[in-house]
N, C-alpha and C positions, 0 to 999 in steps of 0.2 A: 505494501500499502504507498502510495507518495503520499506525504503528508506537504501542503503548500498555508504559512500561515499571510491573511490577505488583509489588510487593513478596509475601513469605509469607501467604498467606489474603489476596490480595485481587483483585476481579474486577473483570471485562473485560460486559457487558450487550450485544447485541446486539437490537435490541430493532425490531418493526414498524413502519412509517410512523403508526401513532397516537400512539407516545409511550407506547400502554400494552402492547402482548401482547409478553411477550417471548420470542424463537423461539431462542436463542442466549442461557449464561451459561454463562463460560469461569472458571473458579480455578482459584492456582497453591499445589499442595496439598506441596509443598517443591520443598528447591533443595539440588543433591547439585552442590560443584559446575561442573561445563558441562552435568549435565540438570538438566533441568525436569520436577513430574510434574503436570499440568493434569485438574484433570477440566472434566466435558463436562455437561451438565445442558441437553437439552429435549423438548418433547413427543415425545411415540412417536409424531409420524407425521412429523416431520423428522428426512432418515438423516444420520448421523456415522461417518465416515470420515476410517480415518486415511491423508494426502496418496500415498501410492502407491496406496495401496486404490483411493482415486477414479480417481486415473489408468489404471490397471487397467480398473475397471470403462468410464471412457468409452471407452477406446481399445476393450473392449470392443464396445461401441456403430455408435463411427465404421464399424468393419466389415461389420458384418450378422449377428457374433454375437447369435444367441438368446440365447445364459445372457447371467450380468450380470457376467463377468468375474472375476469369485470361483470361488475354489476349484480356479485350472486349475494 
């Protein structure tokens, strides 16, 4: 796991192997106590999910569930 420290309004960019195409940009929007608000910028074809939603989607696929695991 890569761990980075960022201040308010600072970003992290995840790029493609060519170093030019940006896959995802994550920006710290607000920090209040233990809560951090993040903004995500990605192309419309790049899915972005909260961790617990991704886990449900992935569990549904592994179980052979034809639905995507969301909205259950």
